[in-house]
N, CA, C and O atoms as a Maestro MAE file, in Angstrom:
{
 s_m_m2io_version
 :::
 2.0.0
}

f_m_ct {
 s_m_title
 :::
 protein
 m_atom[304] {
  # First column is atom index #
  i_m_mmod_type
  r_m_x_coord
  r_m_y_coord
  r_m_z_coord
  i_m_residue_number
  s_m_chain_name
  s_m_pdb_residue_name
  s_m_pdb_atom_name
  i_m_atomic_number
  :::
  1 25 10.948 -20.808 94.201 1 A "MET " " N  " 7
  2 3 9.966 -21.759 94.671 1 A "MET " " CA " 6
  3 2 10.615 -23.109 94.959 1 A "MET " " C  " 6
  4 15 10.234 -23.790 95.911 1 A "MET " " O  " 8
  5 25 11.580 -23.494 94.152 2 A "GLU " " N  " 7
  6 3 12.238 -24.778 94.331 2 A "GLU " " CA " 6
  7 2 12.985 -24.837 95.660 2 A "GLU " " C  " 6
  8 15 12.969 -25.867 96.334 2 A "GLU " " O  " 8
  9 25 13.642 -23.735 96.043 3 A "LYS " " N  " 7
  10 3 14.352 -23.698 97.320 3 A "LYS " " CA " 6
  11 2 13.392 -23.909 98.483 3 A "LYS " " C  " 6
  12 15 13.696 -24.627 99.436 3 A "LYS " " O  " 8
  13 25 12.246 -23.283 98.392 4 A "ARG " " N  " 7
  14 3 11.241 -23.406 99.454 4 A "ARG " " CA " 6
  15 2 10.773 -24.853 99.568 4 A "ARG " " C  " 6
  16 15 10.615 -25.368 100.674 4 A "ARG " " O  " 8
  17 25 10.552 -25.504 98.441 5 A "ALA " " N  " 7
  18 3 10.108 -26.903 98.445 5 A "ALA " " CA " 6
  19 2 11.182 -27.804 99.043 5 A "ALA " " C  " 6
  20 15 10.871 -28.713 99.813 5 A "ALA " " O  " 8
  21 25 12.439 -27.561 98.696 6 A "ASP " " N  " 7
  22 3 13.535 -28.358 99.255 6 A "ASP " " CA " 6
  23 2 13.627 -28.180 100.765 6 A "ASP " " C  " 6
  24 15 13.781 -29.153 101.503 6 A "ASP " " O  " 8
  25 25 13.534 -26.946 101.214 7 A "ARG " " N  " 7
  26 3 13.599 -26.663 102.652 7 A "ARG " " CA " 6
  27 2 12.425 -27.328 103.388 7 A "ARG " " C  " 6
  28 15 12.615 -27.951 104.433 7 A "ARG " " O  " 8
  29 25 11.221 -27.192 102.837 8 A "ASP " " N  " 7
  30 3 10.042 -27.797 103.463 8 A "ASP " " CA " 6
  31 2 10.168 -29.317 103.528 8 A "ASP " " C  " 6
  32 15 9.785 -29.932 104.524 8 A "ASP " " O  " 8
  33 25 10.703 -29.922 102.467 9 A "SER " " N  " 7
  34 3 10.878 -31.379 102.451 9 A "SER " " CA " 6
  35 2 11.853 -31.829 103.531 9 A "SER " " C  " 6
  36 15 11.606 -32.820 104.219 9 A "SER " " O  " 8
  37 25 12.954 -31.108 103.681 10 A "ALA " " N  " 7
  38 3 13.945 -31.464 104.698 10 A "ALA " " CA " 6
  39 2 13.369 -31.310 106.101 10 A "ALA " " C  " 6
  40 15 13.599 -32.160 106.961 10 A "ALA " " O  " 8
  41 25 12.629 -30.243 106.334 11 A "GLU " " N  " 7
  42 3 12.025 -30.028 107.647 11 A "GLU " " CA " 6
  43 2 10.941 -31.077 107.927 11 A "GLU " " C  " 6
  44 15 10.806 -31.554 109.054 11 A "GLU " " O  " 8
  45 25 10.178 -31.427 106.899 12 A "HIS " " N  " 7
  46 3 9.137 -32.445 107.059 12 A "HIS " " CA " 6
  47 2 9.751 -33.814 107.369 12 A "HIS " " C  " 6
  48 15 9.146 -34.623 108.072 12 A "HIS " " O  " 8
  49 25 10.951 -34.070 106.843 13 A "ALA " " N  " 7
  50 3 11.639 -35.339 107.086 13 A "ALA " " CA " 6
  51 2 12.262 -35.394 108.478 13 A "ALA " " C  " 6
  52 15 12.775 -36.435 108.888 13 A "ALA " " O  " 8
  53 25 12.220 -34.261 109.214 14 A "GLY " " N  " 7
  54 3 12.709 -34.275 110.588 14 A "GLY " " CA " 6
  55 2 14.018 -33.551 110.820 14 A "GLY " " C  " 6
  56 15 14.581 -33.641 111.910 14 A "GLY " " O  " 8
  57 25 14.516 -32.836 109.827 15 A "ALA " " N  " 7
  58 3 15.766 -32.097 110.010 15 A "ALA " " CA " 6
  59 2 15.557 -30.962 111.006 15 A "ALA " " C  " 6
  60 15 14.580 -30.219 110.912 15 A "ALA " " O  " 8
  61 25 16.466 -30.831 111.950 16 A "LYS " " N  " 7
  62 3 16.352 -29.764 112.946 16 A "LYS " " CA " 6
  63 2 16.881 -28.447 112.404 16 A "LYS " " C  " 6
  64 15 16.426 -27.376 112.807 16 A "LYS " " O  " 8
  65 25 17.849 -28.525 111.486 17 A "GLU " " N  " 7
  66 3 18.421 -27.328 110.885 17 A "GLU " " CA " 6
  67 2 18.674 -27.601 109.415 17 A "GLU " " C  " 6
  68 15 19.189 -28.660 109.057 17 A "GLU " " O  " 8
  69 25 18.315 -26.651 108.562 18 A "VAL " " N  " 7
  70 3 18.488 -26.803 107.114 18 A "VAL " " CA " 6
  71 2 19.319 -25.641 106.607 18 A "VAL " " C  " 6
  72 15 18.942 -24.482 106.776 18 A "VAL " " O  " 8
  73 25 20.453 -25.947 105.985 19 A "ASN " " N  " 7
  74 3 21.312 -24.934 105.378 19 A "ASN " " CA " 6
  75 2 21.354 -25.191 103.883 19 A "ASN " " C  " 6
  76 15 21.688 -26.291 103.444 19 A "ASN " " O  " 8
  77 25 21.016 -24.181 103.105 20 A "MET " " N  " 7
  78 3 20.995 -24.317 101.652 20 A "MET " " CA " 6
  79 2 22.293 -23.763 101.078 20 A "MET " " C  " 6
  80 15 22.763 -22.705 101.498 20 A "MET " " O  " 8
  81 25 22.878 -24.491 100.103 21 A "ILE " " N  " 7
  82 3 24.053 -23.999 99.391 21 A "ILE " " CA " 6
  83 2 23.776 -24.125 97.898 21 A "ILE " " C  " 6
  84 15 22.924 -24.910 97.481 21 A "ILE " " O  " 8
  85 25 24.502 -23.347 97.096 22 A "TYR " " N  " 7
  86 3 24.324 -23.377 95.651 22 A "TYR " " CA " 6
  87 2 24.842 -24.693 95.086 22 A "TYR " " C  " 6
  88 15 25.816 -25.253 95.589 22 A "TYR " " O  " 8
  89 25 24.187 -25.182 94.039 23 A "GLN " " N  " 7
  90 3 24.546 -26.452 93.419 23 A "GLN " " CA " 6
  91 2 25.993 -26.488 92.951 23 A "GLN " " C  " 6
  92 15 26.653 -27.504 93.173 23 A "GLN " " O  " 8
  93 25 26.539 -25.436 92.308 24 A "PRO " " N  " 7
  94 3 27.948 -25.499 91.903 24 A "PRO " " CA " 6
  95 2 28.903 -25.648 93.094 24 A "PRO " " C  " 6
  96 15 29.928 -26.321 92.988 24 A "PRO " " O  " 8
  97 25 28.570 -25.027 94.213 25 A "LEU " " N  " 7
  98 3 29.390 -25.165 95.406 25 A "LEU " " CA " 6
  99 2 29.334 -26.597 95.933 25 A "LEU " " C  " 6
  100 15 30.355 -27.152 96.338 25 A "LEU " " O  " 8
  101 25 28.149 -27.189 95.929 26 A "ALA " " N  " 7
  102 3 28.011 -28.584 96.354 26 A "ALA " " CA " 6
  103 2 28.796 -29.519 95.432 26 A "ALA " " C  " 6
  104 15 29.406 -30.482 95.895 26 A "ALA " " O  " 8
  105 25 28.779 -29.235 94.129 27 A "ALA " " N  " 7
  106 3 29.533 -30.057 93.178 27 A "ALA " " CA " 6
  107 2 31.038 -29.944 93.432 27 A "ALA " " C  " 6
  108 15 31.752 -30.946 93.390 27 A "ALA " " O  " 8
  109 25 31.514 -28.733 93.693 28 A "ALA " " N  " 7
  110 3 32.949 -28.539 93.961 28 A "ALA " " CA " 6
  111 2 33.370 -29.259 95.236 28 A "ALA " " C  " 6
  112 15 34.451 -29.845 95.285 28 A "ALA " " O  " 8
  113 25 32.540 -29.222 96.258 29 A "ILE " " N  " 7
  114 3 32.844 -29.933 97.503 29 A "ILE " " CA " 6
  115 2 32.828 -31.437 97.254 29 A "ILE " " C  " 6
  116 15 33.712 -32.153 97.726 29 A "ILE " " O  " 8
  117 25 31.836 -31.919 96.522 30 A "GLY " " N  " 7
  118 3 31.731 -33.343 96.230 30 A "GLY " " CA " 6
  119 2 32.899 -33.886 95.431 30 A "GLY " " C  " 6
  120 15 33.301 -35.034 95.619 30 A "GLY " " O  " 8
  121 25 33.451 -33.065 94.533 31 A "MET " " N  " 7
  122 3 34.595 -33.502 93.728 31 A "MET " " CA " 6
  123 2 35.909 -33.325 94.480 31 A "MET " " C  " 6
  124 15 36.954 -33.785 94.018 31 A "MET " " O  " 8
  125 25 35.867 -32.669 95.624 32 A "GLY " " N  " 7
  126 3 37.070 -32.489 96.421 32 A "GLY " " CA " 6
  127 2 37.970 -31.358 95.967 32 A "GLY " " C  " 6
  128 15 39.082 -31.220 96.477 32 A "GLY " " O  " 8
  129 25 37.519 -30.541 95.019 33 A "ILE " " N  " 7
  130 3 38.380 -29.459 94.540 33 A "ILE " " CA " 6
  131 2 38.173 -28.162 95.304 33 A "ILE " " C  " 6
  132 15 38.997 -27.251 95.222 33 A "ILE " " O  " 8
  133 25 37.074 -28.076 96.048 34 A "PHE " " N  " 7
  134 3 36.783 -26.833 96.758 34 A "PHE " " CA " 6
  135 2 37.837 -26.530 97.817 34 A "PHE " " C  " 6
  136 15 38.187 -25.368 98.024 34 A "PHE " " O  " 8
  137 25 38.341 -27.549 98.482 35 A "PHE " " N  " 7
  138 3 39.314 -27.337 99.555 35 A "PHE " " CA " 6
  139 2 40.753 -27.401 99.055 35 A "PHE " " C  " 6
  140 15 41.672 -27.052 99.796 35 A "PHE " " O  " 8
  141 25 40.969 -27.840 97.813 36 A "GLU " " N  " 7
  142 3 42.314 -27.948 97.256 36 A "GLU " " CA " 6
  143 2 42.698 -26.736 96.410 36 A "GLU " " C  " 6
  144 15 43.860 -26.328 96.406 36 A "GLU " " O  " 8
  145 25 41.752 -26.169 95.707 37 A "LYS " " N  " 7
  146 3 42.006 -25.058 94.792 37 A "LYS " " CA " 6
  147 2 41.373 -23.786 95.320 37 A "LYS " " C  " 6
  148 15 40.351 -23.829 96.006 37 A "LYS " " O  " 8
  149 25 41.979 -22.658 95.000 38 A "ILE " " N  " 7
  150 3 41.409 -21.373 95.409 38 A "ILE " " CA " 6
  151 2 40.662 -20.748 94.240 38 A "ILE " " C  " 6
  152 15 39.523 -20.306 94.395 38 A "ILE " " O  " 8
  153 25 41.292 -20.708 93.076 39 A "ASP " " N  " 7
  154 3 40.682 -20.136 91.876 39 A "ASP " " CA " 6
  155 2 40.473 -21.250 90.856 39 A "ASP " " C  " 6
  156 15 41.424 -21.927 90.464 39 A "ASP " " O  " 8
  157 25 39.239 -21.435 90.433 40 A "PHE " " N  " 7
  158 3 38.969 -22.476 89.441 40 A "PHE " " CA " 6
  159 2 37.648 -22.200 88.743 40 A "PHE " " C  " 6
  160 15 36.837 -21.396 89.201 40 A "PHE " " O  " 8
  161 25 37.454 -22.885 87.626 41 A "ILE " " N  " 7
  162 3 36.210 -22.795 86.857 41 A "ILE " " CA " 6
  163 2 35.560 -24.165 86.892 41 A "ILE " " C  " 6
  164 15 36.204 -25.174 86.605 41 A "ILE " " O  " 8
  165 25 34.287 -24.198 87.244 42 A "LEU " " N  " 7
  166 3 33.535 -25.439 87.302 42 A "LEU " " CA " 6
  167 2 32.525 -25.436 86.163 42 A "LEU " " C  " 6
  168 15 31.714 -24.517 86.052 42 A "LEU " " O  " 8
  169 25 32.572 -26.462 85.317 43 A "ILE " " N  " 7
  170 3 31.647 -26.583 84.190 43 A "ILE " " CA " 6
  171 2 30.824 -27.849 84.404 43 A "ILE " " C  " 6
  172 15 31.373 -28.947 84.493 43 A "ILE " " O  " 8
  173 25 29.518 -27.689 84.486 44 A "ASP " " N  " 7
  174 3 28.599 -28.787 84.753 44 A "ASP " " CA " 6
  175 2 27.748 -29.023 83.508 44 A "ASP " " C  " 6
  176 15 26.969 -28.161 83.102 44 A "ASP " " O  " 8
  177 25 27.907 -30.199 82.913 45 A "PHE " " N  " 7
  178 3 27.164 -30.556 81.704 45 A "PHE " " CA " 6
  179 2 25.950 -31.399 82.079 45 A "PHE " " C  " 6
  180 15 26.058 -32.326 82.882 45 A "PHE " " O  " 8
  181 25 24.812 -31.082 81.507 46 A "SER " " N  " 7
  182 3 23.631 -31.930 81.648 46 A "SER " " CA " 6
  183 2 22.991 -32.075 80.277 46 A "SER " " C  " 6
  184 15 23.506 -31.545 79.293 46 A "SER " " O  " 8
  185 25 21.887 -32.780 80.203 47 A "ALA " " N  " 7
  186 3 21.252 -33.036 78.905 47 A "ALA " " CA " 6
  187 2 20.678 -31.780 78.266 47 A "ALA " " C  " 6
  188 15 20.623 -31.673 77.041 47 A "ALA " " O  " 8
  189 25 20.246 -30.821 79.097 48 A "SER " " N  " 7
  190 3 19.564 -29.660 78.537 48 A "SER " " CA " 6
  191 2 20.309 -28.340 78.730 48 A "SER " " C  " 6
  192 15 19.897 -27.315 78.186 48 A "SER " " O  " 8
  193 25 21.403 -28.353 79.499 49 A "LYS " " N  " 7
  194 3 22.104 -27.091 79.750 49 A "LYS " " CA " 6
  195 2 23.552 -27.331 80.175 49 A "LYS " " C  " 6
  196 15 23.932 -28.429 80.580 49 A "LYS " " O  " 8
  197 25 24.333 -26.275 80.070 50 A "ILE " " N  " 7
  198 3 25.711 -26.254 80.566 50 A "ILE " " CA " 6
  199 2 25.790 -25.107 81.564 50 A "ILE " " C  " 6
  200 15 25.478 -23.966 81.226 50 A "ILE " " O  " 8
  201 25 26.209 -25.408 82.801 51 A "GLU " " N  " 7
  202 3 26.357 -24.381 83.825 51 A "GLU " " CA " 6
  203 2 27.845 -24.118 84.038 51 A "GLU " " C  " 6
  204 15 28.624 -25.047 84.256 51 A "GLU " " O  " 8
  205 25 28.230 -22.853 83.975 52 A "ILE " " N  " 7
  206 3 29.627 -22.458 84.161 52 A "ILE " " CA " 6
  207 2 29.703 -21.532 85.366 52 A "ILE " " C  " 6
  208 15 29.012 -20.515 85.420 52 A "ILE " " O  " 8
  209 25 30.544 -21.886 86.331 53 A "THR " " N  " 7
  210 3 30.710 -21.075 87.529 53 A "THR " " CA " 6
  211 2 32.191 -20.788 87.721 53 A "THR " " C  " 6
  212 15 33.017 -21.698 87.654 53 A "THR " " O  " 8
  213 25 32.528 -19.533 87.958 54 A "ILE " " N  " 7
  214 3 33.905 -19.128 88.200 54 A "ILE " " CA " 6
  215 2 34.065 -18.852 89.689 54 A "ILE " " C  " 6
  216 15 33.310 -18.073 90.272 54 A "ILE " " O  " 8
  217 25 35.054 -19.497 90.296 55 A "PHE " " N  " 7
  218 3 35.357 -19.312 91.705 55 A "PHE " " CA " 6
  219 2 36.646 -18.517 91.838 55 A "PHE " " C  " 6
  220 15 37.622 -18.811 91.148 55 A "PHE " " O  " 8
  221 25 36.670 -17.526 92.703 56 A "ALA " " N  " 7
  222 3 37.878 -16.770 93.038 56 A "ALA " " CA " 6
  223 2 37.980 -16.739 94.558 56 A "ALA " " C  " 6
  224 15 37.034 -16.354 95.245 56 A "ALA " " O  " 8
  225 25 39.116 -17.143 95.067 57 A "ASN " " N  " 7
  226 3 39.310 -17.265 96.517 57 A "ASN " " CA " 6
  227 2 38.239 -18.161 97.134 57 A "ASN " " C  " 6
  228 15 37.741 -17.890 98.226 57 A "ASN " " O  " 8
  229 25 37.891 -19.236 96.418 58 A "ALA " " N  " 7
  230 3 36.919 -20.244 96.844 58 A "ALA " " CA " 6
  231 2 35.506 -19.676 97.009 58 A "ALA " " C  " 6
  232 15 34.689 -20.255 97.724 58 A "ALA " " O  " 8
  233 25 35.214 -18.556 96.357 59 A "ILE " " N  " 7
  234 3 33.885 -17.940 96.401 59 A "ILE " " CA " 6
  235 2 33.352 -17.860 94.977 59 A "ILE " " C  " 6
  236 15 34.050 -17.359 94.095 59 A "ILE " " O  " 8
  237 25 32.137 -18.339 94.725 60 A "PRO " " N  " 7
  238 3 31.586 -18.214 93.371 60 A "PRO " " CA " 6
  239 2 31.329 -16.746 93.025 60 A "PRO " " C  " 6
  240 15 30.536 -16.074 93.685 60 A "PRO " " O  " 8
  241 25 32.010 -16.255 91.979 61 A "ILE " " N  " 7
  242 3 31.886 -14.835 91.628 61 A "ILE " " CA " 6
  243 2 31.074 -14.610 90.363 61 A "ILE " " C  " 6
  244 15 30.569 -13.511 90.137 61 A "ILE " " O  " 8
  245 25 30.943 -15.641 89.537 62 A "SER " " N  " 7
  246 3 30.195 -15.491 88.295 62 A "SER " " CA " 6
  247 2 29.584 -16.835 87.920 62 A "SER " " C  " 6
  248 15 30.211 -17.883 88.072 62 A "SER " " O  " 8
  249 25 28.356 -16.782 87.430 63 A "GLU " " N  " 7
  250 3 27.666 -18.005 87.038 63 A "GLU " " CA " 6
  251 2 26.824 -17.717 85.812 63 A "GLU " " C  " 6
  252 15 26.180 -16.671 85.723 63 A "GLU " " O  " 8
  253 25 26.829 -18.648 84.866 64 A "ASP " " N  " 7
  254 3 26.003 -18.492 83.670 64 A "ASP " " CA " 6
  255 2 25.512 -19.860 83.233 64 A "ASP " " C  " 6
  256 15 26.144 -20.878 83.514 64 A "ASP " " O  " 8
  257 25 24.399 -19.875 82.553 65 A "ILE " " N  " 7
  258 3 23.800 -21.106 82.053 65 A "ILE " " CA " 6
  259 2 23.611 -20.980 80.552 65 A "ILE " " C  " 6
  260 15 23.071 -19.988 80.061 65 A "ILE " " O  " 8
  261 25 24.061 -21.993 79.832 66 A "ILE " " N  " 7
  262 3 23.862 -22.063 78.387 66 A "ILE " " CA " 6
  263 2 22.835 -23.158 78.136 66 A "ILE " " C  " 6
  264 15 23.070 -24.329 78.433 66 A "ILE " " O  " 8
  265 25 21.696 -22.761 77.585 67 A "SER " " N  " 7
  266 3 20.626 -23.723 77.317 67 A "SER " " CA " 6
  267 2 20.919 -24.462 76.012 67 A "SER " " C  " 6
  268 15 21.312 -23.852 75.017 67 A "SER " " O  " 8
  269 25 20.723 -25.773 76.027 68 A "LEU " " N  " 7
  270 3 20.921 -26.586 74.835 68 A "LEU " " CA " 6
  271 2 19.608 -26.956 74.170 68 A "LEU " " C  " 6
  272 15 19.595 -27.689 73.181 68 A "LEU " " O  " 8
  273 25 18.498 -26.450 74.710 69 A "VAL " " N  " 7
  274 3 17.173 -26.722 74.169 69 A "VAL " " CA " 6
  275 2 16.866 -25.683 73.098 69 A "VAL " " C  " 6
  276 15 16.891 -24.488 73.392 69 A "VAL " " O  " 8
  277 25 16.576 -26.096 71.865 70 A "PRO " " N  " 7
  278 3 16.276 -25.125 70.809 70 A "PRO " " CA " 6
  279 2 15.082 -24.243 71.173 70 A "PRO " " C  " 6
  280 15 14.041 -24.732 71.611 70 A "PRO " " O  " 8
  281 25 15.252 -22.943 70.985 71 A "GLY " " N  " 7
  282 3 14.186 -21.997 71.257 71 A "GLY " " CA " 6
  283 2 14.082 -21.555 72.704 71 A "GLY " " C  " 6
  284 15 13.238 -20.717 73.021 71 A "GLY " " O  " 8
  285 25 14.905 -22.086 73.591 72 A "ASN " " N  " 7
  286 3 14.873 -21.716 75.016 72 A "ASN " " CA " 6
  287 2 16.135 -20.923 75.300 72 A "ASN " " C  " 6
  288 15 17.206 -21.502 75.480 72 A "ASN " " O  " 8
  289 25 16.017 -19.598 75.343 73 A "TYR " " N  " 7
  290 3 17.179 -18.749 75.509 73 A "TYR " " CA " 6
  291 2 17.224 -18.192 76.920 73 A "TYR " " C  " 6
  292 15 16.200 -17.785 77.470 73 A "TYR " " O  " 8
  293 25 18.424 -18.173 77.508 74 A "ASN " " N  " 7
  294 3 18.619 -17.658 78.865 74 A "ASN " " CA " 6
  295 2 18.716 -16.146 78.816 74 A "ASN " " C  " 6
  296 15 19.513 -15.610 78.046 74 A "ASN " " O  " 8
  297 25 17.938 -15.452 79.606 75 A "GLU " " N  " 7
  298 3 17.916 -13.990 79.618 75 A "GLU " " CA " 6
  299 2 18.683 -13.415 80.807 75 A "GLU " " C  " 6
  300 15 18.354 -12.316 81.254 75 A "GLU " " O  " 8
  301 25 19.697 -14.116 81.341 76 A "SER " " N  " 7
  302 3 20.410 -13.612 82.515 76 A "SER " " CA " 6
  303 2 21.511 -12.701 82.204 76 A "SER " " C  " 6
  304 15 22.184 -12.213 83.112 76 A "SER " " O  " 8
  :::
 }
 m_bond[303] {
  # First column is bond index #
  i_m_from
  i_m_to
  i_m_order
  :::
  1 1 2 1
  2 2 3 1
  3 3 4 2
  4 3 5 1
  5 5 6 1
  6 6 7 1
  7 7 8 2
  8 7 9 1
  9 9 10 1
  10 10 11 1
  11 11 12 2
  12 11 13 1
  13 13 14 1
  14 14 15 1
  15 15 16 2
  16 15 17 1
  17 17 18 1
  18 18 19 1
  19 19 20 2
  20 19 21 1
  21 21 22 1
  22 22 23 1
  23 23 24 2
  24 23 25 1
  25 25 26 1
  26 26 27 1
  27 27 28 2
  28 27 29 1
  29 29 30 1
  30 30 31 1
  31 31 32 2
  32 31 33 1
  33 33 34 1
  34 34 35 1
  35 35 36 2
  36 35 37 1
  37 37 38 1
  38 38 39 1
  39 39 40 2
  40 39 41 1
  41 41 42 1
  42 42 43 1
  43 43 44 2
  44 43 45 1
  45 45 46 1
  46 46 47 1
  47 47 48 2
  48 47 49 1
  49 49 50 1
  50 50 51 1
  51 51 52 2
  52 51 53 1
  53 53 54 1
  54 54 55 1
  55 55 56 2
  56 55 57 1
  57 57 58 1
  58 58 59 1
  59 59 60 2
  60 59 61 1
  61 61 62 1
  62 62 63 1
  63 63 64 2
  64 63 65 1
  65 65 66 1
  66 66 67 1
  67 67 68 2
  68 67 69 1
  69 69 70 1
  70 70 71 1
  71 71 72 2
  72 71 73 1
  73 73 74 1
  74 74 75 1
  75 75 76 2
  76 75 77 1
  77 77 78 1
  78 78 79 1
  79 79 80 2
  80 79 81 1
  81 81 82 1
  82 82 83 1
  83 83 84 2
  84 83 85 1
  85 85 86 1
  86 86 87 1
  87 87 88 2
  88 87 89 1
  89 89 90 1
  90 90 91 1
  91 91 92 2
  92 91 93 1
  93 93 94 1
  94 94 95 1
  95 95 96 2
  96 95 97 1
  97 97 98 1
  98 98 99 1
  99 99 100 2
  100 99 101 1
  101 101 102 1
  102 102 103 1
  103 103 104 2
  104 103 105 1
  105 105 106 1
  106 106 107 1
  107 107 108 2
  108 107 109 1
  109 109 110 1
  110 110 111 1
  111 111 112 2
  112 111 113 1
  113 113 114 1
  114 114 115 1
  115 115 116 2
  116 115 117 1
  117 117 118 1
  118 118 119 1
  119 119 120 2
  120 119 121 1
  121 121 122 1
  122 122 123 1
  123 123 124 2
  124 123 125 1
  125 125 126 1
  126 126 127 1
  127 127 128 2
  128 127 129 1
  129 129 130 1
  130 130 131 1
  131 131 132 2
  132 131 133 1
  133 133 134 1
  134 134 135 1
  135 135 136 2
  136 135 137 1
  137 137 138 1
  138 138 139 1
  139 139 140 2
  140 139 141 1
  141 141 142 1
  142 142 143 1
  143 143 144 2
  144 143 145 1
  145 145 146 1
  146 146 147 1
  147 147 148 2
  148 147 149 1
  149 149 150 1
  150 150 151 1
  151 151 152 2
  152 151 153 1
  153 153 154 1
  154 154 155 1
  155 155 156 2
  156 155 157 1
  157 157 158 1
  158 158 159 1
  159 159 160 2
  160 159 161 1
  161 161 162 1
  162 162 163 1
  163 163 164 2
  164 163 165 1
  165 165 166 1
  166 166 167 1
  167 167 168 2
  168 167 169 1
  169 169 170 1
  170 170 171 1
  171 171 172 2
  172 171 173 1
  173 173 174 1
  174 174 175 1
  175 175 176 2
  176 175 177 1
  177 177 178 1
  178 178 179 1
  179 179 180 2
  180 179 181 1
  181 181 182 1
  182 182 183 1
  183 183 184 2
  184 183 185 1
  185 185 186 1
  186 186 187 1
  187 187 188 2
  188 187 189 1
  189 189 190 1
  190 190 191 1
  191 191 192 2
  192 191 193 1
  193 193 194 1
  194 194 195 1
  195 195 196 2
  196 195 197 1
  197 197 198 1
  198 198 199 1
  199 199 200 2
  200 199 201 1
  201 201 202 1
  202 202 203 1
  203 203 204 2
  204 203 205 1
  205 205 206 1
  206 206 207 1
  207 207 208 2
  208 207 209 1
  209 209 210 1
  210 210 211 1
  211 211 212 2
  212 211 213 1
  213 213 214 1
  214 214 215 1
  215 215 216 2
  216 215 217 1
  217 217 218 1
  218 218 219 1
  219 219 220 2
  220 219 221 1
  221 221 222 1
  222 222 223 1
  223 223 224 2
  224 223 225 1
  225 225 226 1
  226 226 227 1
  227 227 228 2
  228 227 229 1
  229 229 230 1
  230 230 231 1
  231 231 232 2
  232 231 233 1
  233 233 234 1
  234 234 235 1
  235 235 236 2
  236 235 237 1
  237 237 238 1
  238 238 239 1
  239 239 240 2
  240 239 241 1
  241 241 242 1
  242 242 243 1
  243 243 244 2
  244 243 245 1
  245 245 246 1
  246 246 247 1
  247 247 248 2
  248 247 249 1
  249 249 250 1
  250 250 251 1
  251 251 252 2
  252 251 253 1
  253 253 254 1
  254 254 255 1
  255 255 256 2
  256 255 257 1
  257 257 258 1
  258 258 259 1
  259 259 260 2
  260 259 261 1
  261 261 262 1
  262 262 263 1
  263 263 264 2
  264 263 265 1
  265 265 266 1
  266 266 267 1
  267 267 268 2
  268 267 269 1
  269 269 270 1
  270 270 271 1
  271 271 272 2
  272 271 273 1
  273 273 274 1
  274 274 275 1
  275 275 276 2
  276 275 277 1
  277 277 278 1
  278 278 279 1
  279 279 280 2
  280 279 281 1
  281 281 282 1
  282 282 283 1
  283 283 284 2
  284 283 285 1
  285 285 286 1
  286 286 287 1
  287 287 288 2
  288 287 289 1
  289 289 290 1
  290 290 291 1
  291 291 292 2
  292 291 293 1
  293 293 294 1
  294 294 295 1
  295 295 296 2
  296 295 297 1
  297 297 298 1
  298 298 299 1
  299 299 300 2
  300 299 301 1
  301 301 302 1
  302 302 303 1
  303 303 304 2
  :::
 }
}
């Protein structure tokens, strides 16, 4: 549902074309490591979770989320 809302917001703002990418990929591009490294692990810390993404040949191959909120367990 969140992806749909993001796409609708971009189109409503006047975007002619909307391309969605995964957040870990956007983070790797923003940090400049996506084009420099081929194999790497990206760890994203936030207040309520830790996201771990493994990239091989610059493609995300594995992703997991560790919840830091007591009683909220990830079933992935």
